[in-house]
VEXVOMAR-158213 format. One record per atom (N, C-alpha, C): residue in one letter; residue number from 1; z, x, y; atom name. Coordinates in nm, 2 decimals, decimal comma, always signed. Atoms other than C-alpha are relative to their C-alpha. Example, Ala and Ser with C-alpha at 12.3 -4.5 7.8 and 13.67 -1.06 7.14 Angstrom:
# residues 2
{atom 'A'; 1; {+0,00; +0,09; -0,12}; 'N'},
{atom 'A'; 1; {+0,78; +1,23; -0,45}; 'CA'},
{atom 'A'; 1; {+0,00; +0,09; +0,12}; 'C'},
{atom 'S'; 2; {+0,00; -0,09; -0,11}; 'N'},
{atom 'S'; 2; {+0,71; +1,37; -0,11}; 'CA'},
{atom 'S'; 2; {+0,08; -0,08; +0,11}; 'C'},
# end
This chain:
# residues 107
{atom 'M'; 1; {-0,07; +0,00; -0,12}; 'N'},
{atom 'M'; 1; {+3,71; +1,74; -0,04}; 'CA'},
{atom 'M'; 1; {+0,09; -0,11; +0,01}; 'C'},
{atom 'D'; 2; {-0,10; +0,10; +0,00}; 'N'},
{atom 'D'; 2; {+4,03; +1,55; +0,01}; 'CA'},
{atom 'D'; 2; {+0,02; -0,06; +0,14}; 'C'},
{atom 'H'; 3; {-0,01; +0,05; -0,14}; 'N'},
{atom 'H'; 3; {+3,97; +1,47; +0,38}; 'CA'},
{atom 'H'; 3; {-0,13; +0,00; +0,06}; 'C'},
{atom 'T'; 4; {+0,12; +0,01; -0,08}; 'N'},
{atom 'T'; 4; {+3,70; +1,38; +0,62}; 'CA'},
{atom 'T'; 4; {+0,00; +0,10; +0,11}; 'C'},
{atom 'P'; 5; {+0,00; -0,10; -0,11}; 'N'},
{atom 'P'; 5; {+3,61; +1,68; +0,84}; 'CA'},
{atom 'P'; 5; {-0,04; -0,07; +0,13}; 'C'},
{atom 'P'; 6; {+0,04; +0,06; -0,12}; 'N'},
{atom 'P'; 6; {+3,58; +1,60; +1,21}; 'CA'},
{atom 'P'; 6; {-0,15; +0,02; +0,03}; 'C'},
{atom 'P'; 7; {+0,14; -0,02; -0,03}; 'N'},
{atom 'P'; 7; {+3,23; +1,56; +1,35}; 'CA'},
{atom 'P'; 7; {-0,02; +0,14; +0,07}; 'C'},
{atom 'I'; 8; {+0,03; -0,12; -0,06}; 'N'},
{atom 'I'; 8; {+3,06; +1,88; +1,47}; 'CA'},
{atom 'I'; 8; {-0,13; -0,01; +0,08}; 'C'},
{atom 'T'; 9; {+0,12; +0,01; -0,08}; 'N'},
{atom 'T'; 9; {+2,81; +1,90; +1,75}; 'CA'},
{atom 'T'; 9; {-0,10; +0,12; -0,04}; 'C'},
{atom 'I'; 10; {+0,10; -0,11; +0,02}; 'N'},
{atom 'I'; 10; {+2,49; +2,11; +1,73}; 'CA'},
{atom 'I'; 10; {+0,05; +0,12; +0,08}; 'C'},
{atom 'A'; 11; {-0,05; -0,11; -0,08}; 'N'},
{atom 'A'; 11; {+2,63; +2,31; +2,02}; 'CA'},
{atom 'A'; 11; {+0,11; +0,08; -0,06}; 'C'},
{atom 'A'; 12; {-0,11; -0,07; +0,07}; 'N'},
{atom 'A'; 12; {+2,95; +2,39; +1,83}; 'CA'},
{atom 'A'; 12; {-0,04; +0,07; -0,12}; 'C'},
{atom 'A'; 13; {+0,05; -0,06; +0,12}; 'N'},
{atom 'A'; 13; {+2,77; +2,46; +1,51}; 'CA'},
{atom 'A'; 13; {-0,08; +0,13; +0,03}; 'C'},
{atom 'R'; 14; {+0,08; -0,12; -0,04}; 'N'},
{atom 'R'; 14; {+2,54; +2,71; +1,69}; 'CA'},
{atom 'R'; 14; {+0,09; +0,12; +0,03}; 'C'},
{atom 'T'; 15; {-0,09; -0,11; -0,04}; 'N'},
{atom 'T'; 15; {+2,84; +2,92; +1,79}; 'CA'},
{atom 'T'; 15; {+0,07; +0,06; -0,12}; 'C'},
{atom 'L'; 16; {-0,07; -0,06; +0,12}; 'N'},
{atom 'L'; 16; {+2,97; +2,97; +1,43}; 'CA'},
{atom 'L'; 16; {-0,07; +0,13; -0,04}; 'C'},
{atom 'T'; 17; {+0,04; -0,13; +0,04}; 'N'},
{atom 'T'; 17; {+2,94; +3,32; +1,30}; 'CA'},
{atom 'T'; 17; {-0,07; -0,01; -0,14}; 'C'},
{atom 'P'; 18; {+0,07; +0,00; +0,13}; 'N'},
{atom 'P'; 18; {+2,68; +3,36; +1,02}; 'CA'},
{atom 'P'; 18; {+0,08; +0,07; -0,11}; 'C'},
{atom 'T'; 19; {-0,07; -0,07; +0,11}; 'N'},
{atom 'T'; 19; {+2,82; +3,45; +0,68}; 'CA'},
{atom 'T'; 19; {-0,07; +0,13; -0,02}; 'C'},
{atom 'E'; 20; {+0,05; -0,14; +0,02}; 'N'},
{atom 'E'; 20; {+2,78; +3,82; +0,60}; 'CA'},
{atom 'E'; 20; {-0,12; -0,01; -0,10}; 'C'},
{atom 'G'; 21; {+0,11; +0,00; +0,09}; 'N'},
{atom 'G'; 21; {+2,44; +3,88; +0,45}; 'CA'},
{atom 'G'; 21; {-0,09; -0,12; +0,00}; 'C'},
{atom 'R'; 22; {+0,08; +0,12; -0,01}; 'N'},
{atom 'R'; 22; {+2,30; +3,54; +0,55}; 'CA'},
{atom 'R'; 22; {-0,03; -0,03; +0,14}; 'C'},
{atom 'N'; 23; {+0,04; +0,04; -0,14}; 'N'},
{atom 'N'; 23; {+2,12; +3,39; +0,85}; 'CA'},
{atom 'N'; 23; {+0,06; -0,13; +0,04}; 'C'},
{atom 'S'; 24; {-0,06; +0,13; -0,03}; 'N'},
{atom 'S'; 24; {+2,34; +3,08; +0,85}; 'CA'},
{atom 'S'; 24; {+0,15; +0,00; -0,01}; 'C'},
{atom 'A'; 25; {-0,15; +0,01; +0,00}; 'N'},
{atom 'A'; 25; {+2,70; +2,98; +0,91}; 'CA'},
{atom 'A'; 25; {+0,04; -0,12; -0,08}; 'C'},
{atom 'E'; 26; {-0,05; +0,11; +0,07}; 'N'},
{atom 'E'; 26; {+2,90; +2,76; +0,68}; 'CA'},
{atom 'E'; 26; {+0,07; -0,10; +0,09}; 'C'},
{atom 'V'; 27; {-0,07; +0,10; -0,08}; 'N'},
{atom 'V'; 27; {+3,00; +2,43; +0,84}; 'CA'},
{atom 'V'; 27; {+0,11; -0,06; -0,09}; 'C'},
{atom 'F'; 28; {-0,10; +0,04; +0,10}; 'N'},
{atom 'F'; 28; {+3,17; +2,29; +0,53}; 'CA'},
{atom 'F'; 28; {-0,06; +0,00; -0,14}; 'C'},
{atom 'R'; 29; {+0,04; +0,00; +0,15}; 'N'},
{atom 'R'; 29; {+3,16; +2,29; +0,15}; 'CA'},
{atom 'R'; 29; {+0,09; -0,09; -0,07}; 'C'},
{atom 'D'; 30; {-0,08; +0,09; +0,09}; 'N'},
{atom 'D'; 30; {+3,27; +2,04; -0,11}; 'CA'},
{atom 'D'; 30; {-0,07; -0,01; -0,13}; 'C'},
{atom 'G'; 31; {+0,07; +0,00; +0,13}; 'N'},
{atom 'G'; 31; {+3,19; +2,09; -0,47}; 'CA'},
{atom 'G'; 31; {-0,14; +0,05; +0,00}; 'C'},
{atom 'D'; 32; {+0,14; -0,04; +0,00}; 'N'},
{atom 'D'; 32; {+2,81; +2,10; -0,51}; 'CA'},
{atom 'D'; 32; {-0,07; -0,02; +0,13}; 'C'},
{atom 'L'; 33; {+0,06; +0,03; -0,14}; 'N'},
{atom 'L'; 33; {+2,75; +2,02; -0,14}; 'CA'},
{atom 'L'; 33; {+0,05; +0,12; +0,09}; 'C'},
{atom 'E'; 34; {-0,02; -0,10; -0,10}; 'N'},
{atom 'E'; 34; {+2,72; +2,30; +0,12}; 'CA'},
{atom 'E'; 34; {-0,08; -0,03; +0,12}; 'C'},
{atom 'V'; 35; {+0,07; +0,03; -0,13}; 'N'},
{atom 'V'; 35; {+2,63; +2,23; +0,48}; 'CA'},
{atom 'V'; 35; {+0,02; +0,13; +0,09}; 'C'},
{atom 'R'; 36; {+0,00; -0,12; -0,08}; 'N'},
{atom 'R'; 36; {+2,53; +2,52; +0,70}; 'CA'},
{atom 'R'; 36; {-0,08; -0,02; +0,13}; 'C'},
{atom 'M'; 37; {+0,08; +0,00; -0,12}; 'N'},
{atom 'M'; 37; {+2,38; +2,59; +1,05}; 'CA'},
{atom 'M'; 37; {-0,08; +0,13; +0,00}; 'C'},
{atom 'A'; 38; {+0,08; -0,12; -0,01}; 'N'},
{atom 'A'; 38; {+2,09; +2,83; +1,08}; 'CA'},
{atom 'A'; 38; {-0,06; +0,00; +0,14}; 'C'},
{atom 'V'; 39; {+0,06; -0,02; -0,13}; 'N'},
{atom 'V'; 39; {+2,00; +2,96; +1,43}; 'CA'},
{atom 'V'; 39; {-0,09; +0,12; -0,01}; 'C'},
{atom 'Q'; 40; {+0,10; -0,11; +0,01}; 'N'},
{atom 'Q'; 40; {+1,69; +3,17; +1,45}; 'CA'},
{atom 'Q'; 40; {-0,01; +0,04; -0,15}; 'C'},
{atom 'S'; 41; {+0,01; -0,02; +0,14}; 'N'},
{atom 'S'; 41; {+1,62; +3,13; +1,08}; 'CA'},
{atom 'S'; 41; {-0,08; +0,12; -0,04}; 'C'},
{atom 'T'; 42; {+0,08; -0,11; +0,05}; 'N'},
{atom 'T'; 42; {+1,46; +3,39; +0,86}; 'CA'},
{atom 'T'; 42; {-0,15; -0,03; +0,03}; 'C'},
{atom 'R'; 43; {+0,15; +0,02; -0,02}; 'N'},
{atom 'R'; 43; {+1,09; +3,44; +0,96}; 'CA'},
{atom 'R'; 43; {-0,07; +0,03; -0,13}; 'C'},
{atom 'G'; 44; {+0,08; -0,02; +0,12}; 'N'},
{atom 'G'; 44; {+0,85; +3,40; +0,68}; 'CA'},
{atom 'G'; 44; {+0,07; -0,04; -0,13}; 'C'},
{atom 'P'; 45; {-0,06; +0,04; +0,13}; 'N'},
{atom 'P'; 45; {+0,93; +3,36; +0,31}; 'CA'},
{atom 'P'; 45; {+0,14; +0,04; -0,02}; 'C'},
{atom 'Q'; 46; {-0,14; -0,03; +0,04}; 'N'},
{atom 'Q'; 46; {+1,29; +3,34; +0,20}; 'CA'},
{atom 'Q'; 46; {+0,00; +0,03; -0,15}; 'C'},
{atom 'V'; 47; {-0,02; -0,02; +0,15}; 'N'},
{atom 'V'; 47; {+1,41; +3,45; -0,14}; 'CA'},
{atom 'V'; 47; {+0,03; -0,14; -0,05}; 'C'},
{atom 'P'; 48; {-0,03; +0,14; +0,04}; 'N'},
{atom 'P'; 48; {+1,39; +3,12; -0,33}; 'CA'},
{atom 'P'; 48; {+0,14; -0,02; -0,05}; 'C'},
{atom 'H'; 49; {-0,14; +0,04; +0,03}; 'N'},
{atom 'H'; 49; {+1,72; +2,95; -0,38}; 'CA'},
{atom 'H'; 49; {+0,01; -0,06; -0,14}; 'C'},
{atom 'D'; 50; {-0,02; +0,06; +0,13}; 'N'},
{atom 'D'; 50; {+1,87; +2,83; -0,71}; 'CA'},
{atom 'D'; 50; {+0,05; -0,14; +0,00}; 'C'},
{atom 'R'; 51; {-0,05; +0,14; -0,02}; 'N'},
{atom 'R'; 51; {+1,97; +2,49; -0,57}; 'CA'},
{atom 'R'; 51; {-0,10; -0,07; +0,09}; 'C'},
{atom 'D'; 52; {+0,08; +0,08; -0,09}; 'N'},
{atom 'D'; 52; {+1,78; +2,21; -0,41}; 'CA'},
{atom 'D'; 52; {+0,05; +0,01; +0,14}; 'C'},
{atom 'E'; 53; {-0,04; -0,02; -0,14}; 'N'},
{atom 'E'; 53; {+1,79; +2,23; -0,03}; 'CA'},
{atom 'E'; 53; {-0,07; -0,10; +0,09}; 'C'},
{atom 'V'; 54; {+0,05; +0,09; -0,10}; 'N'},
{atom 'V'; 54; {+1,74; +1,99; +0,26}; 'CA'},
{atom 'V'; 54; {+0,02; +0,07; +0,14}; 'C'},
{atom 'Y'; 55; {-0,01; -0,05; -0,13}; 'N'},
{atom 'Y'; 55; {+1,68; +2,10; +0,62}; 'CA'},
{atom 'Y'; 55; {-0,02; -0,12; +0,10}; 'C'},
{atom 'F'; 56; {+0,02; +0,09; -0,11}; 'N'},
{atom 'F'; 56; {+1,72; +1,88; +0,93}; 'CA'},
{atom 'F'; 56; {-0,02; +0,09; +0,13}; 'C'},
{atom 'V'; 57; {+0,02; -0,08; -0,12}; 'N'},
{atom 'V'; 57; {+1,56; +2,03; +1,24}; 'CA'},
{atom 'V'; 57; {+0,09; -0,05; +0,11}; 'C'},
{atom 'A'; 58; {-0,09; +0,04; -0,11}; 'N'},
{atom 'A'; 58; {+1,83; +2,02; +1,51}; 'CA'},
{atom 'A'; 58; {-0,06; +0,01; +0,14}; 'C'},
{atom 'R'; 59; {+0,07; -0,02; -0,13}; 'N'},
{atom 'R'; 59; {+1,63; +2,16; +1,80}; 'CA'},
{atom 'R'; 59; {-0,11; +0,11; -0,02}; 'C'},
{atom 'G'; 60; {+0,11; -0,09; +0,00}; 'N'},
{atom 'G'; 60; {+1,32; +2,36; +1,88}; 'CA'},
{atom 'G'; 60; {-0,11; -0,05; -0,09}; 'C'},
{atom 'S'; 61; {+0,12; +0,03; +0,07}; 'N'},
{atom 'S'; 61; {+0,99; +2,37; +1,70}; 'CA'},
{atom 'S'; 61; {-0,05; +0,12; -0,08}; 'C'},
{atom 'G'; 62; {+0,05; -0,11; +0,08}; 'N'},
{atom 'G'; 62; {+0,80; +2,58; +1,45}; 'CA'},
{atom 'G'; 62; {-0,09; -0,06; -0,10}; 'C'},
{atom 'R'; 63; {+0,08; +0,04; +0,11}; 'N'},
{atom 'R'; 63; {+0,61; +2,57; +1,13}; 'CA'},
{atom 'R'; 63; {+0,08; +0,03; -0,13}; 'C'},
{atom 'Y'; 64; {-0,07; -0,01; +0,13}; 'N'},
{atom 'Y'; 64; {+0,75; +2,52; +0,78}; 'CA'},
{atom 'Y'; 64; {-0,10; +0,01; -0,11}; 'C'},
{atom 'R'; 65; {+0,09; -0,03; +0,11}; 'N'},
{atom 'R'; 65; {+0,58; +2,67; +0,48}; 'CA'},
{atom 'R'; 65; {+0,07; -0,02; -0,13}; 'C'},
{atom 'V'; 66; {-0,04; +0,01; +0,14}; 'N'},
{atom 'V'; 66; {+0,63; +2,56; +0,12}; 'CA'},
{atom 'V'; 66; {-0,12; +0,04; -0,09}; 'C'},
{atom 'G'; 67; {+0,12; -0,04; +0,07}; 'N'},
{atom 'G'; 67; {+0,39; +2,75; -0,11}; 'CA'},
{atom 'G'; 67; {-0,11; +0,03; +0,10}; 'C'},
{atom 'D'; 68; {+0,12; -0,02; -0,09}; 'N'},
{atom 'D'; 68; {+0,05; +2,74; +0,06}; 'CA'},
{atom 'D'; 68; {-0,01; -0,11; +0,11}; 'C'},
{atom 'T'; 69; {+0,01; +0,11; -0,09}; 'N'},
{atom 'T'; 69; {+0,13; +2,42; +0,26}; 'CA'},
{atom 'T'; 69; {+0,09; +0,03; +0,13}; 'C'},
{atom 'V'; 70; {-0,07; -0,03; -0,13}; 'N'},
{atom 'V'; 70; {+0,22; +2,47; +0,63}; 'CA'},
{atom 'V'; 70; {+0,00; -0,13; +0,08}; 'C'},
{atom 'T'; 71; {-0,01; +0,12; -0,08}; 'N'},
{atom 'T'; 71; {+0,35; +2,18; +0,85}; 'CA'},
{atom 'T'; 71; {+0,07; +0,03; +0,13}; 'C'},
{atom 'D'; 72; {-0,07; -0,01; -0,13}; 'N'},
{atom 'D'; 72; {+0,44; +2,17; +1,22}; 'CA'},
{atom 'D'; 72; {+0,12; -0,08; +0,00}; 'C'},
{atom 'I'; 73; {-0,13; +0,07; +0,00}; 'N'},
{atom 'I'; 73; {+0,80; +2,07; +1,27}; 'CA'},
{atom 'I'; 73; {+0,07; +0,00; +0,13}; 'C'},
{atom 'G'; 74; {-0,07; +0,01; -0,13}; 'N'},
{atom 'G'; 74; {+1,03; +1,96; +1,55}; 'CA'},
{atom 'G'; 74; {+0,13; -0,08; -0,02}; 'C'},
{atom 'P'; 75; {-0,13; +0,06; +0,01}; 'N'},
{atom 'P'; 75; {+1,37; +1,80; +1,63}; 'CA'},
{atom 'P'; 75; {-0,01; -0,14; -0,08}; 'C'},
{atom 'G'; 76; {-0,01; +0,13; +0,07}; 'N'},
{atom 'G'; 76; {+1,47; +1,52; +1,39}; 'CA'},
{atom 'G'; 76; {-0,08; +0,00; -0,13}; 'C'},
{atom 'D'; 77; {+0,08; -0,01; +0,12}; 'N'},
{atom 'D'; 77; {+1,23; +1,63; +1,11}; 'CA'},
{atom 'D'; 77; {+0,09; +0,03; -0,12}; 'C'},
{atom 'L'; 78; {-0,07; -0,02; +0,13}; 'N'},
{atom 'L'; 78; {+1,36; +1,63; +0,75}; 'CA'},
{atom 'L'; 78; {-0,09; +0,08; -0,09}; 'C'},
{atom 'L'; 79; {+0,08; -0,09; +0,08}; 'N'},
{atom 'L'; 79; {+1,24; +1,91; +0,52}; 'CA'},
{atom 'L'; 79; {+0,07; +0,01; -0,13}; 'C'},
{atom 'F'; 80; {-0,06; -0,02; +0,13}; 'N'},
{atom 'F'; 80; {+1,30; +1,96; +0,15}; 'CA'},
{atom 'F'; 80; {-0,06; +0,12; -0,07}; 'C'},
{atom 'A'; 81; {+0,05; -0,11; +0,08}; 'N'},
{atom 'A'; 81; {+1,27; +2,27; -0,07}; 'CA'},
{atom 'A'; 81; {+0,07; -0,01; -0,14}; 'C'},
{atom 'A'; 82; {-0,05; +0,01; +0,14}; 'N'},
{atom 'A'; 82; {+1,31; +2,23; -0,45}; 'CA'},
{atom 'A'; 82; {+0,06; +0,14; -0,03}; 'C'},
{atom 'A'; 83; {-0,05; -0,13; +0,05}; 'N'},
{atom 'A'; 83; {+1,51; +2,50; -0,62}; 'CA'},
{atom 'A'; 83; {-0,11; +0,08; -0,05}; 'C'},
{atom 'H'; 84; {+0,10; -0,10; +0,04}; 'N'},
{atom 'H'; 84; {+1,30; +2,81; -0,68}; 'CA'},
{atom 'H'; 84; {-0,13; -0,01; +0,07}; 'C'},
{atom 'A'; 85; {+0,13; +0,01; -0,07}; 'N'},
{atom 'A'; 85; {+1,02; +2,70; -0,44}; 'CA'},
{atom 'A'; 85; {+0,00; +0,10; +0,11}; 'C'},
{atom 'P'; 86; {+0,01; -0,09; -0,11}; 'N'},
{atom 'P'; 86; {+0,90; +2,97; -0,21}; 'CA'},
{atom 'P'; 86; {-0,02; -0,08; +0,13}; 'C'},
{atom 'H'; 87; {+0,01; +0,07; -0,13}; 'N'},
{atom 'H'; 87; {+0,95; +2,85; +0,15}; 'CA'},
{atom 'H'; 87; {+0,05; +0,08; +0,11}; 'C'},
{atom 'G'; 88; {-0,05; -0,07; -0,12}; 'N'},
{atom 'G'; 88; {+1,03; +2,96; +0,50}; 'CA'},
{atom 'G'; 88; {-0,06; -0,06; +0,13}; 'C'},
{atom 'F'; 89; {+0,04; +0,05; -0,13}; 'N'},
{atom 'F'; 89; {+0,98; +2,91; +0,87}; 'CA'},
{atom 'F'; 89; {-0,08; +0,11; +0,07}; 'C'},
{atom 'E'; 90; {+0,09; -0,09; -0,08}; 'N'},
{atom 'E'; 90; {+0,71; +3,06; +1,10}; 'CA'},
{atom 'E'; 90; {-0,01; -0,05; +0,14}; 'C'},
{atom 'D'; 91; {+0,04; +0,03; -0,13}; 'N'},
{atom 'D'; 91; {+0,63; +3,07; +1,46}; 'CA'},
{atom 'D'; 91; {+0,10; -0,10; +0,07}; 'C'},
{atom 'F'; 92; {-0,09; +0,09; -0,06}; 'N'},
{atom 'F'; 92; {+0,95; +2,90; +1,57}; 'CA'},
{atom 'F'; 92; {+0,04; +0,04; +0,14}; 'C'},
{atom 'S'; 93; {-0,04; -0,02; -0,14}; 'N'},
{atom 'S'; 93; {+1,08; +2,86; +1,93}; 'CA'},
{atom 'S'; 93; {+0,13; +0,08; +0,00}; 'C'},
{atom 'D'; 94; {-0,13; -0,08; -0,02}; 'N'},
{atom 'D'; 94; {+1,37; +3,07; +2,07}; 'CA'},
{atom 'D'; 94; {+0,12; -0,09; -0,02}; 'C'},
{atom 'D'; 95; {-0,11; +0,09; +0,01}; 'N'},
{atom 'D'; 95; {+1,59; +2,76; +2,06}; 'CA'},
{atom 'D'; 95; {+0,01; -0,07; -0,13}; 'C'},
{atom 'F'; 96; {+0,01; +0,07; +0,13}; 'N'},
{atom 'F'; 96; {+1,51; +2,67; +1,70}; 'CA'},
{atom 'F'; 96; {+0,14; +0,01; -0,07}; 'C'},
{atom 'A'; 97; {-0,12; +0,01; +0,08}; 'N'},
{atom 'A'; 97; {+1,81; +2,56; +1,48}; 'CA'},
{atom 'A'; 97; {-0,02; -0,11; -0,10}; 'C'},
{atom 'V'; 98; {+0,01; +0,10; +0,11}; 'N'},
{atom 'V'; 98; {+1,83; +2,37; +1,15}; 'CA'},
{atom 'V'; 98; {+0,14; -0,01; -0,07}; 'C'},
{atom 'W'; 99; {-0,11; +0,02; +0,09}; 'N'},
{atom 'W'; 99; {+2,11; +2,21; +0,96}; 'CA'},
{atom 'W'; 99; {-0,06; +0,03; -0,14}; 'C'},
{atom 'V'; 100; {+0,04; -0,04; +0,14}; 'N'},
{atom 'V'; 100; {+2,09; +2,34; +0,60}; 'CA'},
{atom 'V'; 100; {+0,10; -0,07; -0,09}; 'C'},
{atom 'V'; 101; {-0,09; +0,07; +0,10}; 'N'},
{atom 'V'; 101; {+2,22; +2,13; +0,31}; 'CA'},
{atom 'V'; 101; {-0,05; +0,05; -0,14}; 'C'},
{atom 'F'; 102; {+0,02; -0,03; +0,14}; 'N'},
{atom 'F'; 102; {+2,24; +2,28; -0,04}; 'CA'},
{atom 'F'; 102; {+0,08; -0,10; -0,08}; 'C'},
{atom 'Y'; 103; {-0,08; +0,10; +0,08}; 'N'},
{atom 'Y'; 103; {+2,34; +2,03; -0,31}; 'CA'},
{atom 'Y'; 103; {-0,04; +0,01; -0,14}; 'C'},
{atom 'G'; 104; {+0,02; +0,01; +0,15}; 'N'},
{atom 'G'; 104; {+2,36; +1,98; -0,68}; 'CA'},
{atom 'G'; 104; {+0,02; +0,13; -0,07}; 'C'},
{atom 'P'; 105; {-0,03; -0,12; +0,08}; 'N'},
{atom 'P'; 105; {+2,39; +2,23; -0,96}; 'CA'},
{atom 'P'; 105; {-0,11; +0,10; +0,02}; 'C'},
{atom 'Q'; 106; {+0,10; -0,10; +0,01}; 'N'},
{atom 'Q'; 106; {+2,22; +2,56; -0,99}; 'CA'},
{atom 'Q'; 106; {-0,10; -0,03; -0,11}; 'C'},
{atom 'K'; 107; {+0,10; +0,03; +0,10}; 'N'},
{atom 'K'; 107; {+1,89; +2,53; -1,17}; 'CA'},
{atom 'K'; 107; {-0,07; +0,13; -0,05}; 'C'},
# end
């Protein structure tokens, strides 16, 4: 990226249109870094991704599952999913939203 994008609020990111076939909207992309906003994420297991992924819970609450481990989550929590790890969200509130960050090469 040859410039610094302006800050984006959670409220503004929540209004972005999800990418076709995905439950999240692209906020910006630069090389191996992709930042997205997911509102009402996929319930239950996702198809494992081929890149490492970090989530920041922006609002709401729920449960995050990686393999057989389930953790209660809420605003401000940082979550990690290694490439190819089965993971997903369960029992999340109606206002649930997460920042999604994919980074690094495909594995």
